[in-house]
N, C-alpha and C positions, 0 to 999 in steps of 0.2 A: 669378210665375204665381199666380193667385188660387186659393183653396181649391176652387172649383167646377171649375177647369181642371187641377187637379193630376193628374199621371200616376198610373196604377194602380201600387201598391206603394210610392209615394213619400209623403213627409209626415212631419213630426216628431211623430208621435202617441205615441211612447214616449219618456219622459224616461230617457235611457240611464244617468244617474247614475253616470258613470265614476268619481267619487270613492269610490263604495261597493264597487268591484270587489275591492279589497284590504283592505277593512275586515272582518276576520274576525268580530268581535263582532256587527257589524250584520248580516252575512250569516247568521250562526247564528241570530239572532233572527228574521230574515225567513223562513228555512227552517222554523222551528218555528211560525210565525204562522198562524192560521186565515185571515188576510187574503191570504196569498200564493196565486198561481195558477201553473199549470204547463201548458205547451204540449207535448202528446205528439206526437212525430214518428215515425211507423211506416212503414217501407218508402217513405220520402220522400213521405209523404202526411200530411194533417192531419185532425183529428177535427172534424166539424161535425154539428149537429143536423139532423133531417130537415125539419121543418115549423115555421117557415120555415128555410132554410139559414142557419146562423150558427155562429160559433166556439164550441166546447165547451172551456172551460178547466177543468182538474182542480184540486181542492183537495188539501191535503197528505194527508188520510186516504185519498184514492183512489189514491195512488201505491203501487206494489208495494214491499214491504219490501226487495226485492232491488235496488231502484233506488239505486245508489251516489250519495251526495250530491256527491262530487267530479266526477261526470259531468254534473251539472246546470249549465246555462249561464244566467247572470243576464243577462236582456235589458234590464231597467230597470223603471220604474214605468209600468204600463199601467192606465188608468182607476183610479188611486189605489191599485193593488195591486202589490206586488213580484211580478214575473213572471219565470219561468224556463222554459227549453226543456229537454226531455229526450228522447233517442232511445230508442225502444222496439224491442227486438229480438224475433224470433220469426216463425214462418211464418204463424200465424193472427192476424187482426186483433183487438186487445183492445178493451175498453170498448164492446162491441156494444150493450149496454143504453143507452148514451148517444148513439149516433149512428153514423156511418160515416166512414171515411177517404177523402178525395178528393184529387186532384191539384191543385197550386197553380195551374197554368195555367187550369184550369176555375174554381177558386174566385175567382181574380182578377176574373172577370166578374160575380160575384154577391154577393160579400161587401161590407160597408161598408168605406170606405177605410181606417179605422184597423185593422180586423181583417186586411185584406189586407197592410197594412204590417207588422203584427206577425208574420204568417206568413212573409213574405219575409225578415225579419230572422232569424227562427228557422231557416229552411231554410239560409240562407247559412252560419250558424255551425255547424249540425249537420253539413253536408256537409264543411265545412272541417276539422273535427275528425277526421272519418273518413278524410280524405286526408292528414292531417299526423300520422301515427302516430310517425314517426321524425324525429330531428334531421337537417337537410340538411347540417350541417357535419361531425359526427363519426359519424353513423349510429346513435347510441344512441336508445332509446325516449324519447318525450316525454310528459309528463303535462299535464293541464289546469292553467292558472294564471289569475289575475285573474278568478276566478269564471266560468271558461269562455271568457273573452275573449282568452286567449292560451294558448300551450303552452310548457312549459319542459323543456329537455333534462335528463334525470335524471343524466347524466354530470357529476359535480362538477367535473371539470377543464374542462368546456365550459360547462354551465349556461346555454346560449343561450335567450333568451326569443323565441318565434316569434309573430308577430302575423298576424291573418287577412289573406288576400290579396284584393284587389279588382282586377279586370282592366278597365282603361279601354278602351272601344271607341267609335269615332265612327260615327255614322249620319247620312246626308245626303241631302236632296232637292235634286237638281241641276235648275236651271231654264234653259230656253232660250225666252224669251218666253212664248208660250202652250202650251209643252210642258214636260213633266218627264221625267226619266230614271228608269226602273225596271228591275230585273233579277230573275231567278229562278234558284234552284238546282234541280238535277235531282231532288233528294229531296222537293221541296215538292209539295203537291197540284196537280193539273193546272190550269193557268190562273192560278195565284197569282203575283203580282209584288210586289216591295217595293223600298224605298229601298236605296241602296248602303251597306254597312257593313263594318267591319273593325277589328281590334285596333290600338291605338297601339303603336308599336315603341319600344325604348329610345332615348333621346336625341332624341325627336321631339316637336315641338309638336303640339297638336290640329289647328291649321290645316294644318300640313304633312302630318299623317296623312290629313286629308280629301282633299287634292290627290293624294297618293300612291295611296290606295285607289281613288279614282275612276278615275285613269289606269290602274292595274294591272288593274282588272277590266273597264273599258269603253273604254279609249283616249281618253277625254274629258279635255281640259284645262279646269280651272276657274280663275276669277279670284277675285272677291270671295267670302269665306266669312263667314257671319254665324251667331253662336251663337243657338240657339233655346231649348233646355231640356235637362234630364237626367232619367234614369229608372234607379233601381236595377233590375237584371234578374237575379234570383237563380237563373239556370239555366246554370252553378251560381253564378257570383260576378262578374258583369259590372256595370259602370256605363256605361250608354249615354249618350253625349254627342251631342245632336242639333244639326244645323246645316242651313242652306240655303246653296247655292252657285250662282254664275252661271257658265254654260258659256261657254268661249272657243272651243271646237271642237265639232263635232257628229257626226263620222263614228265610228261604233261599231265596235270590234274587241274580242273577248274575249281579252285579252292573257295572263292567268294561268290560265285554265281553271276558275276558281272558280265562274263563272256558266254556266248552260246557255243563257241568252238574256238580252239586254238590248235595250230599245226606248225610243223617245220616245213619250209618250202625251199627247194633248190632254185638256182638262177634259171634253170630250164623251165621249172614250174611257172615262175613269174613271167616268163616270156610267152607263155601259152595262153589259152583262153580261160584258164582257171588258175588262180583266183582273179577276181576283178580287183584292181589296185585302188588305193585312195585317190581322191580328187587331186588334180594337178596343182591346185592353188594351195594345197596343204603342206606343212612341213613333213607330215608323214610320207607323202609321196617323194619329197626331196630326199628323205632318209633312205627310202627303198631304191630310188634311182641311183643315189650315190653308192649304195652297196653293189648294185648291178655293174656300175661303171668301174668300180675298183677292180673287179675281176677282168673286165675288158682291158684295162690299162696294163695289168700283169700279163695277159695273153698277148698283148700287142708289142711287148718288149722283145 
């Protein structure tokens, strides 16, 4: 996928420098350096300037003296600067003189690709640390390790190193000639439909997950499954793996109750006022737009 067509939140914009994560001397120098930058995460939101909206990265002197260095998360080298994420606690938003904190779902629509990617990286790790306070083997407390890229059980008889979790999920646009299959959940805004999606289960290939999820949710059997692209989706820690698939059956039934409705839509339907399409930052929208454009390319020949 070209740079211009890269999904929101995706892209190797940060040199993650994994070899530095356990280099105590290098990390100490980086933390003390005026070149280092820090991504504050407050209440699951990120600091951006007002006009124009853009990332505000803190310098070392702007950090609170109460900020424990062991809680800093080394993200990598961003724009030639060692860059760390840090969770900021408290009821009142800090750094008001620098900007305001905004939700990442909104920021993904307006930030440059490299800044959106940096924030997605930071969000995933900050939330993971908050959810992985204890060791899942012995129940003891766990502390940050590898510069915030792992956690280590403090029980010496256990000492397990815990690594961040990423949940693979398939998302698929099912085709039947000039129609595609979209569904909606009850909690979504009225009229919004999207592609079929679900988490990959243990012992399951991606292609098998596509076929299972489509059948479970809509009763549709699919044949050929083709990989499209992937998108990190830090809400909280998913990796969306996009596919297209060819329908072998067409009668819809909502087998597992996860969807409120599912329908076949033509390209003319999708260009009308109904249904409302997925958000533009999502891989679901890229799948839908790609399907629409594939017919446009044929018609233009």
